[in-house]
C-alpha positions, -999 to 999 in steps of 0.1 A, spaced: 1 0 0 12 36 -8 23 55 24 23 92 30 50 95 55 61 131 53 28 142 70 35 133 105 71 139 104 65 175 96 34 181 116 36 194 151 19 169 174 7 196 197 -10 217 169 -48 213 173 -53 229 137 -54 203 111 -40 217 79 -61 202 50 -39 219 24 -8 201 37 -25 166 37 -41 173 4 -8 184 -13 9 153 -1 -20 131 -14 -17 148 -48 19 143 -49 14 105 -43 -12 104 -72 11 116 -99 30 83 -104 -3 66 -105 -16 88 -133 16 81 -153 9 43 -150 -26 45 -166 -33 36 -201 -53 68 -207 -51 102 -191 -79 109 -165 -104 134 -178 -131 150 -156 -163 166 -171 -176 193 -148 -211 206 -155 -223 238 -140 -249 265 -144 -253 300 -133 -226 322 -117 -225 311 -81 -193 325 -66 -183 295 -45 -188 272 -75 -163 291 -96 -138 289 -67 -143 251 -63 -140 244 -100 -109 264 -102 -94 244 -73 -103 211 -91 -87 225 -123 -55 232 -104 -55 197 -87 -61 179 -119 -33 198 -136 -9 191 -107 -15 153 -111 -14 151 -148 -52 148 -154 -75 169 -175 -107 188 -165 -132 202 -189 -160 224 -178 -195 225 -194 -209 259 -182 -245 267 -187 -265 300 -182 -288 303 -151 -318 303 -176 -308 271 -193 -337 245 -195 -335 212 -178 -339 195 -212 -309 214 -228 -288 206 -197 -299 169 -196 -292 164 -233 -257 176 -231 -250 156 -200 -265 125 -218 -240 132 -246 -210 137 -225 -214 106 -201 -213 84 -233 -179 100 -244 -151 75 -236 -127 104 -233 -142 113 -199 -136 88 -171 -155 110 -146 -185 132 -148 -198 155 -120 -225 182 -116 -212 212 -95 -237 221 -69 -257 243 -61 -277 244 -94 -304 270 -102 -339 260 -90 -351 249 -124 -322 225 -126 -321 213 -91 -333 178 -98 -318 147 -84 -327 130 -117 -298 147 -133 -273 129 -111 -289 96 -122 -280 102 -158 -243 97 -148 -233 60 -151 -220 43 -119 -185 38 -135 -182 77 -140 -200 88 -108 -168 100 -91 -189 122 -67 -204 90 -54 -240 105 -53 -258 76 -67 -270 52 -39 -254 23 -56 -221 41 -65 -189 22 -55 -172 55 -49 -169 71 -15 -183 107 -20 -153 131 -18 -167 153 9 -172 121 31 -138 108 22 -122 140 32 -138 139 66 -125 104 70 -91 115 59 -90 143 86 -102 119 112 -75 93 103 -48 120 105 -60 129 140 -61 91 149 -25 86 139 -12 117 156 -29 104 187 -14 70 183 21 84 173 19 65 139 43 80 113 24 72 80 -9 74 64 -21 47 38 -35 60 5 -47 27 -9 -72 5 9 -89 35 25 -107 38 50 -89 11 68 -105 -12 94 -83 3 121 -99 37 114 -134 23 114 -128 6 147 -114 37 163 -144 57 152 -169 32 165 -155 37 200 -165 74 199 -199 90 199 -201 108 164 -225 135 157 -232 147 121 -251 181 120 -267 188 86 -287 169 60 -280 188 29 -273 173 -5 -238 185 -8 -223 173 26 -247 160 52 -263 133 30 -231 120 14 -214 118 48 -243 100 63 -244 76 34 -207 68 35 -207 63 72 -237 39 69 -220 19 40 -187 17 60 -206 5 91 -196 36 112 -220 44 139 -232 80 142 -261 102 151 -275 128 126 -291 161 136 -297 194 119 -297 231 130 -334 230 140 -331 198 161 -346 204 194 -321 207 222 -292 203 198 -267 212 227 -279 181 245 -263 160 218 -232 182 210 -222 182 247 -222 143 245 -202 140 212 -165 131 211 -166 139 174 -188 166 158 -190 169 120 -208 201 112 -222 206 76 -246 235 80 -229 265 62 -235 292 89 -223 297 124 -241 273 146 -215 258 171 -206 279 202 -183 270 231 -212 264 254 -223 236 232 -191 216 235 -175 193 259 -138 196 266 -114 178 241 -140 172 215 -129 167 178 -146 194 157 -148 189 119 -161 220 100 -175 211 66 -200 240 62 -187 272 46 -204 304 36 -189 333 17 -194 364 36 -176 389 10 -149 386 -15 -120 363 0 -138 361 34 -155 330 44 -172 317 75 -175 284 88 -199 266 114 -179 278 142 -154 306 152 -119 291 154 -108 317 181 -138 309 203 -132 270 203 -95 265 199 -87 262 236 -115 240 242 -112 213 216 -86 187 211 -85 190 172 -104 210 146 -104 218 109 -101 255 99 -123 272 73 -111 276 47 -81 253 43 -95 223 61 -119 200 46 -121 217 12 -86 208 -2 -91 173 11 -123 170 -7 -107 180 -40 -78 155 -35 -104 129 -27 -122 136 -59 -89 132 -78 -84 97 -62 -119 87 -73 -112 100 -108 -79 79 -110 -96 48 -98 -126 53 -123 -100 57 -151 -81 25 -141 -114 6 -140 -124 18 -174 -90 9 -188 -93 -27 -180 
């Protein structure tokens, strides 16, 4: 199995802040030689509609990651007013093109295109976002959360390497199942895919949302909180000491200014580990998408 050894060697064991960019860059470096061994170059098709600012940023990040590992990315951008029929027809055409080994639909979509039936057009072998219930790919957002948690696990145990292949490991799953995990959020882009992945991997968890009655009752019991709301919802009063806090939700306040589900300055002295926003789960999600793209390309080359 491929190891990522430089992560723990260069990471301060006492640092509570989990740098997703560092881990993601190490993963991307390890993916480069795998791309060179493939019979065809991985190529990702990204469908988007409208001018959502965050979507443009995410697609740019995916473009940079693909370029870094030697893969290709082509964006199919539609206007906000595009009809469902026009969008679906182009999607149907591209998923049949053998040049593309992975196809994703960048969310959010305009209301007139916000149909889950669009996701079902993508064949399972190209569903690198893992949104189809029958998909064999772990959704990148869920994989990124598991990566962050595995990094915390190995730091706690003093292990000096992460494994890239065969992930998630049984050791990680066992470690997680000894802790009360709370997932907050049930959205299509984060909460639902994470819940799906955890259920598939037989990881025990409880799911809540921002309107859950007496939410603090559950957050104060949790040893691991994964918050996917997209607005500040977690306060110090809701947490127990030494909790692990994973922030998935993100909201753009203004240009170059983003807000997560909690304020880092408020919680950093209370928690054992946390992911920053931005720079935590986001880069790991992009790296996980590239992992899925390479695996899809490999399977389609057989």
